[in-house]
N, C-alpha and C positions, 0 to 999 in steps of 0.2 A: 350411592355413596356422596356424602356432602362434605367439602372442605371449604375453610374460609381462606380466601386468598391473602389475608393478612398474615395468617398462620404460616402459609407457604413462603411468603416474602420474608418473615422472621427466620424461617429455618434456611434461607438461602443468604442471610446475612444482610438485609436492607439496612439494619441499624449500625452496622460496621462495614460499610462497603470499602472495597480495595480501590486503589488508585492505579490506573494505566501506568505502566512503565516501560522503557525501552532498554533492553540490555542486548549487547552485541548486534545492534541494528534490528533487533526483533520486537515487535509488539505483540504481547500475549494476553488473551482474555480467556482465563480458566472457566470451564463449564460450571454451572450451577453457582455462579458468583454475581453479585452486584459490583458495579464500578461507578465511582463518583468522579465528576470533572467540573471545572469551573467553566461557566459559560462566557460569552463575550462581554456580558455585563457584570461579571463576577459571581453571579448566582451559582449555586451548587446544583447539579443535575445528576441523576443517576440512569444507568442502563443495566440491563440484566444479560448475562452470558448463559444461555440454556439450550442444550440440545445441539451445539454447534452453530448457534446463531445469536446476534444481538438483538435486543428490542427495548422498548421503553420500560418493560417489565410487567409482572403479573397484574398489578392494579390497573395499569394502562390497558392490558389486553381484555380486562373483565369491564373496563368503562367505569371503575370506581373512582377515578381521580381525573384531574384536568389534563387534557393532552398536552404534552410538552414537546413542541416542535423542535426545539434545539436538541433535546435528547434523541429524538427519533431521527434526526439529520446526523447526528454524531454516530448513533448506532448503524444507520444505513451506510454511511462513509466507510467505517471499519469493516462492516459486515460484507459490503460489496468486494472490498479487496481480499478478504479471506476466501470469499467464494470465487475469486479470480475473474470478477467481472468489472474491471477498470473502464471499459467501454462505456457503461452506464454513468459512471462518475464523470467522464469526459462530456456527457450530455448535460449534467448538472452543474458542474463547477469549470471555470477557466483554468487553464494549466497553471497560471499564476496562484489561483486559489488552492489547487492541490498541492502545489509545492509548499505553500505557506501552512497548511494543515499538517503536512508532514513534518516540516521543520519546527513547528509549534510542539509536536509530539516528541521531538528529539531525534527524528530519523536523519541520518547523515547521507552524503551523496553515495551512489553506487548501490550495491545490493542491499535489500532489506526484506525481511519476512513479517507477515501478518498471519497470526493464529488466533482463531476463535474456537474453543473446544478442540476437536481433533481434526478441524479443517485448517489448511494451512497454504499460502501462496508466497512465493518469492518474486519480487520485482526488482527492476534496476531503475533507479532514480537519476534521470539526466538533469544536469544542470545547464544544458544548451537551451536557452530561452526561445530558440527558433523552432524547436521540435516539441513533440509530447512530453510531459513530465515523466510518465511511466511507461515501462515495457516489462512484459512478463519476461522471466528468466530464459524461457524458451525462445522467445523473439530475440533476446540479447544473444543467446548461444548461437542461434541460427546465423544472425548477421555478423557476429564476431568470426564465426567459421568461414563465412563468404569472404571477409576481408583477409584473413590469414592464409587462405587457400588460393586466392587469386580469383575466385569466381566472380567477385565483385567488379573487377578490373579486366574482364576477359576481352572486351572490345579492342580492336586494333588501334585505336586512339591512345591507349595505355601501353607503355613499353617499360620493361625492366630498367631500373635506375632512375625513373621519373618520380619526381615529388608529388604527392597528393596530401591534402588536408583533411583529417579525420578529428571530429571532435575539437577542433581548433588547434591541432597540432600538426606539424609536418612529418611525413613519413616517406621513406623511399621504397619503391616497389622493388621486391626481390626478383631472381630469376624466373619464379613462378607467377609474377604479377601479384604476389601476395604482400602483405605487410607484418612486420615483427611489432606486435603490439601486446602490452601486458593485459592478461585477461582481468576484467573489471575496469578497465580504462574507459574513459568517455569515448563512445564510437559514434555518436549521434550528433 
């Protein structure tokens, strides 16, 4: 069976690509859709969301067009986040670059979600410039629970009533050596 990649691209909407948008701190790329974005130089680029993954698109995968590095990097950035592999991003980009890309997309501090097709991951975006930009929701929850339960301050050098600084704010240790901190607050 033969099919023309141009026909597939047309069926997927390459002529009328969507634009990535952020709603309620969630980036969503619907399956079987092309998305358009403006590159660093203002040039228009497209990526394809298909099968729960982002790529340069059908033409790029069949070698029928010029390789678009900026589109491939864009797809890789968001695809890596949807897969839950922010570690790879930290090897490619500085923490400042990661924060900048998320800010440019409209992501606000705190929790945010990236969805590509039916794959989805939630992260915590830290604004503390002395630590990593991204933490999985699971990592945040684990550390938050350690802070509030007192497990983070179990050593004898910490005493109830003592002041500790977390995320740039002062907190007083309670009788269990935990802190009372709002869920979602900066903890890094």
